C-alpha positions as CSV (number, residue, x, y, z in Angstrom):
1,M,-48.4,91.5,65.5
2,L,-46.1,91.7,68.3
3,C,-47.1,92.2,72.0
4,L,-44.7,94.1,73.7
5,R,-43.6,94.4,77.5
6,Q,-44.0,97.9,79.0
7,Q,-40.6,97.7,80.5
8,T,-38.5,97.2,77.3
9,L,-40.9,97.4,74.5
10,Q,-39.2,94.4,73.2
11,P,-41.4,91.4,72.0
12,F,-43.2,89.4,74.5
13,R,-42.3,86.0,72.5
14,A,-44.8,83.2,72.9
15,H,-45.5,80.3,70.8
16,R,-48.4,80.5,68.6
17,Q,-62.3,111.9,88.3
18,T,-64.9,109.8,89.5
19,S,-68.7,108.6,89.2
20,R,-70.5,107.1,92.1
21,R,-72.6,104.8,90.0
22,V,-72.6,101.1,91.0
23,V,-72.3,99.0,88.3
24,A,-72.8,95.1,88.1
25,V,-70.4,92.6,86.5
26,R,-71.5,90.0,84.2
27,V,-69.5,86.4,84.0
28,R,-69.4,84.0,81.6
29,C,-68.2,80.8,83.4
30,A,-66.3,78.0,81.9
31,A,-65.3,75.5,84.7
32,G,-61.4,75.5,85.1
33,A,-61.1,77.9,82.4
34,P,-58.7,81.0,82.7
35,T,-60.2,84.3,83.6
36,V,-60.1,87.7,82.3
37,V,-61.6,90.9,83.4
38,V,-63.0,93.3,80.5
39,T,-63.3,97.1,81.8
40,R,-64.7,99.0,79.1
41,E,-67.9,100.9,79.5
42,H,-71.1,99.1,79.4
43,G,-71.9,97.8,76.1
44,K,-68.6,98.0,74.7
45,N,-66.7,94.7,75.7
46,G,-68.7,92.2,73.5
47,K,-65.8,92.1,70.6
48,L,-63.2,91.2,73.2
49,M,-65.2,88.8,75.0
50,A,-66.1,87.1,71.8
51,A,-62.6,86.9,70.6
52,L,-61.5,85.1,74.0
53,S,-64.5,82.9,74.1
54,K,-63.2,81.1,71.3
55,H,-60.5,79.8,73.5
56,S,-62.8,78.6,76.5
57,I,-61.7,81.9,78.4
58,Q,-63.9,83.1,81.0
59,C,-64.7,86.7,81.2
60,V,-65.8,88.9,84.0
61,E,-67.2,91.9,82.6
62,L,-66.6,94.8,85.0
63,P,-67.1,98.2,83.4
64,L,-64.8,100.8,84.9
65,I,-65.2,104.0,83.0
66,E,-68.1,105.8,81.5
67,H,-68.4,108.7,79.2
68,A,-69.7,112.2,79.9
69,P,-70.1,115.5,77.8
70,G,-67.1,117.6,77.3
71,P,-66.9,121.4,77.6
72,D,-67.1,121.9,73.9
73,R,-69.7,119.5,73.1
74,D,-72.3,122.0,72.0
75,R,-69.9,123.8,69.5
76,L,-69.4,120.9,67.3
77,P,-72.8,121.4,65.2
78,G,-72.1,125.0,64.3
79,L,-68.4,124.1,63.5
80,L,-69.7,121.3,61.4
81,Q,-72.4,123.5,59.6
82,A,-69.5,126.1,59.0
83,G,-67.3,123.8,57.2
84,A,-64.0,125.4,57.7
85,F,-62.0,122.5,57.3
86,D,-60.7,119.6,55.0
87,W,-60.9,116.8,57.6
88,V,-62.8,115.8,60.6
89,A,-60.7,113.5,62.7
90,C,-62.1,110.7,64.9
91,T,-59.8,108.7,66.9
92,S,-62.0,106.1,68.8
93,P,-65.3,104.5,68.8
94,E,-66.5,107.1,71.5
95,S,-65.2,110.0,69.1
96,A,-67.1,108.8,66.2
97,A,-70.6,108.3,68.3
98,V,-69.9,112.2,69.3
99,F,-69.3,113.2,65.9
100,L,-72.5,111.5,64.6
101,E,-74.4,113.1,67.4
102,G,-73.3,116.6,66.2
103,W,-73.1,115.6,62.4
104,R,-77.2,114.8,63.0
105,A,-77.8,117.9,64.9
106,A,-76.1,120.1,61.9
107,G,-78.2,118.6,59.5
108,S,-75.8,116.0,58.1
109,P,-73.8,118.0,56.1
110,K,-71.2,116.7,53.7
111,V,-68.0,116.4,55.5
112,R,-64.7,114.4,54.8
113,V,-63.7,112.2,58.0
114,A,-60.6,110.5,58.6
115,V,-60.6,107.4,61.3
116,V,-57.6,106.1,63.3
117,G,-58.9,102.5,62.8
118,G,-61.1,100.2,61.9
119,G,-63.3,99.8,65.1
120,T,-63.8,103.9,64.9
121,G,-64.7,103.5,60.9
122,E,-67.2,100.6,61.8
123,V,-69.1,103.0,64.0
124,L,-69.4,105.6,61.3
125,A,-70.1,103.1,58.5
126,A,-73.0,101.8,60.4
127,A,-74.5,105.2,60.4
128,G,-74.0,105.6,56.8
129,V,-70.9,107.7,56.9
130,T,-68.0,106.4,54.9
131,P,-64.6,107.3,56.2
132,E,-62.3,108.8,53.4
133,F,-59.0,107.8,55.2
134,T,-57.8,105.1,57.7
135,A,-54.4,105.4,59.4
136,T,-52.3,102.1,58.5
137,K,-51.8,101.8,62.2
138,A,-54.4,103.0,64.9
139,L,-52.0,105.4,66.7
140,G,-52.6,109.3,66.8
141,K,-49.2,110.0,65.4
142,V,-49.5,107.6,62.6
143,M,-52.7,109.0,61.5
144,G,-51.2,112.8,61.8
145,A,-48.3,111.7,59.6
146,E,-50.2,109.9,56.9
147,L,-53.4,111.9,56.4
148,P,-53.2,113.6,52.9
149,H,-53.5,117.1,52.2
150,I,-56.4,118.5,50.1
151,P,-55.2,120.3,47.0
152,G,-56.7,123.6,47.1
153,G,-57.8,123.1,50.7
154,S,-57.5,124.8,54.0
155,D,-55.3,122.5,55.7
156,V,-57.3,122.6,58.6
157,V,-58.3,119.4,60.6
158,L,-61.6,119.7,62.9
159,Y,-60.6,117.3,66.0
160,P,-63.4,116.2,68.4
161,A,-61.7,115.1,71.4
162,S,-61.6,113.5,74.6
163,V,-60.8,116.0,77.4
164,K,-57.9,113.4,78.4
165,A,-56.7,112.8,74.9
166,S,-52.9,113.0,74.3
167,T,-51.6,116.0,72.0
168,D,-50.0,113.1,69.8
169,L,-52.5,113.6,67.1
170,Q,-52.3,117.3,67.1
171,D,-48.5,117.1,67.2
172,S,-48.2,115.0,64.3
173,L,-50.8,116.9,62.4
174,A,-48.9,120.0,63.1
175,A,-45.5,118.6,61.9
176,A,-47.3,117.6,58.5
177,G,-48.4,121.2,57.8
178,F,-52.0,121.1,59.2
179,S,-53.6,123.4,61.3
180,V,-55.6,121.8,64.1
181,Q,-58.8,122.9,65.5
182,R,-59.4,120.9,68.8
183,I,-62.7,120.6,70.7
184,N,-63.1,118.4,73.9
185,T,-66.5,117.2,73.3
186,Y,-66.2,114.3,75.6
187,N,-64.9,112.9,78.8
188,T,-63.8,109.7,80.3
189,I,-64.6,109.2,83.7
190,G,-63.5,106.3,86.1
191,I,-66.1,104.2,87.9
192,S,-65.3,104.4,91.5
193,T,-68.0,102.1,93.2
194,V,-68.9,98.6,92.5
195,D,-70.9,95.8,93.9
196,Q,-68.2,94.1,96.4
197,A,-69.3,90.8,96.3
198,L,-69.2,90.6,92.4
199,L,-65.8,92.6,92.6
200,Q,-64.4,89.6,94.4
201,Q,-64.9,87.8,91.2
202,A,-62.6,90.2,89.5
203,L,-60.1,90.1,92.1
204,A,-60.0,86.3,91.4
205,A,-59.1,86.6,87.6
206,D,-55.6,85.9,86.1
207,V,-55.7,88.9,83.6
208,V,-57.3,92.6,83.8
209,T,-57.5,94.1,80.2
210,F,-57.5,98.0,79.8
211,G,-58.6,100.1,76.9
212,S,-57.9,103.7,78.5
213,P,-55.8,105.3,81.1
214,S,-59.0,106.1,82.9
215,A,-59.9,102.4,83.4
216,V,-56.2,101.6,84.7
217,K,-56.7,104.4,87.4
218,A,-60.2,103.4,88.4
219,W,-58.9,99.8,88.9
220,V,-56.0,100.6,91.1
221,A,-58.2,102.9,93.0
222,L,-60.8,100.2,93.6
223,V,-58.5,97.5,94.5
224,G,-55.0,99.0,95.8
225,L,-51.7,98.7,93.9
226,Q,-50.8,95.5,95.6
227,A,-53.8,93.5,94.4
228,A,-53.5,95.1,90.9
229,A,-49.8,94.1,90.8
230,Q,-50.6,90.6,91.0
231,K,-52.5,90.3,87.9
232,M,-51.2,90.4,84.3
233,N,-52.2,93.7,82.9
234,V,-53.2,93.6,78.9
235,C,-53.7,97.1,77.2
236,I,-55.2,98.0,74.1
237,G,-52.2,100.2,73.2
238,S,-49.2,101.8,74.6
239,T,-51.0,104.7,75.9
240,S,-53.0,102.8,78.6
241,A,-49.5,100.8,79.1
242,R,-47.8,103.7,80.0
243,A,-50.6,104.7,82.5
244,C,-50.0,101.4,84.1
245,G,-46.4,102.3,84.7
246,N,-47.4,105.7,86.0
247,V,-49.6,104.2,88.6
248,G,-46.6,101.8,89.6
249,L,-47.7,98.4,88.3
250,P,-44.5,96.4,87.6
251,A,-43.4,96.7,83.9
252,D,-43.1,92.9,83.6
253,T,-46.8,92.4,84.2
254,V,-48.0,95.0,81.3
255,I,-48.2,93.9,77.9
256,F,-49.8,95.8,74.8
257,P,-49.8,95.2,71.1
258,D,-47.7,97.2,68.9
259,A,-50.7,98.1,66.8
260,P,-54.0,98.4,68.8
261,G,-57.2,96.6,67.9
262,I,-59.6,93.9,69.2
263,D,-57.9,91.0,67.5
264,E,-54.3,92.0,68.7
265,W,-55.6,92.8,72.1
266,A,-56.9,89.2,72.3
267,R,-53.9,87.8,71.1
268,C,-51.9,89.6,73.8
269,V,-54.4,88.3,76.5
270,L,-53.7,85.2,75.2
271,Q,-49.7,85.3,75.4
272,G,-50.3,86.7,79.0
273,L,-51.9,83.7,80.1
274,Q,-49.3,81.5,78.4
275,K,-46.8,83.4,80.4
276,I,-48.4,82.7,83.6
277,G,-49.0,79.1,82.7
278,K,-53.0,79.3,82.4
279,L,-52.7,78.6,78.6
280,P,-50.7,76.0,77.0
281,A,-47.8,77.1,75.1
282,V,-49.2,76.8,71.6
283,V,-52.8,78.3,71.0
284,A,-54.4,77.6,67.6
């Protein structure tokens, strides 16, 4: 696994719009430990926090995004019932949760589901739906290139997407000979208001992590570009890393794994802490 710098996409080498809801910050404290801010929506930071806690890293949980229904959400059950597709494509844990909601409303029809990565597949498996395809790398363009055609099928992929999702998966599927029916079933919204006293704890952290472009934008809107640029910014993947560049964060402060995933994300956090001298050069 490589962690990449946003500027050059070369390996970073180390030795081993908005809601007005006010959110709280949860802190796991360890005296003298490096501090990392985790910014996914409430209830979805646990895996990253657990991975970092193995290295005695203090985590400040500051949810910066939440999800809302998209304009096409009500269409999903009917489309699932009609079954005029070979695959349903799920590209994130949230998309899997939205799919399951529509699937149950449709009467739990038999469908063939493809997922972008293991985390998305786990959400489905926990509900009794076994993915029949998982991409070798958790990227939309890889998923589209690898998805198999079904002999005698329609070559149609139903894609319940985020309003803000890029066209990477659609473009890759089209290049591979599929027709894509994209429906925007949910939206990712940045949270604009947090408890100011607790926000100071996040501002004192060494690293901020981002799981989506919306979280990047929400953080910079909250604290300002100057404050955000003083942190190491560790993203789950290249899409969030590009968002960091788009808002003006210095490229040498942005790190992301070549393949998205919790373990890879956590390893990049460790390497970011090494880079700024907050961890020894070797992390077991």
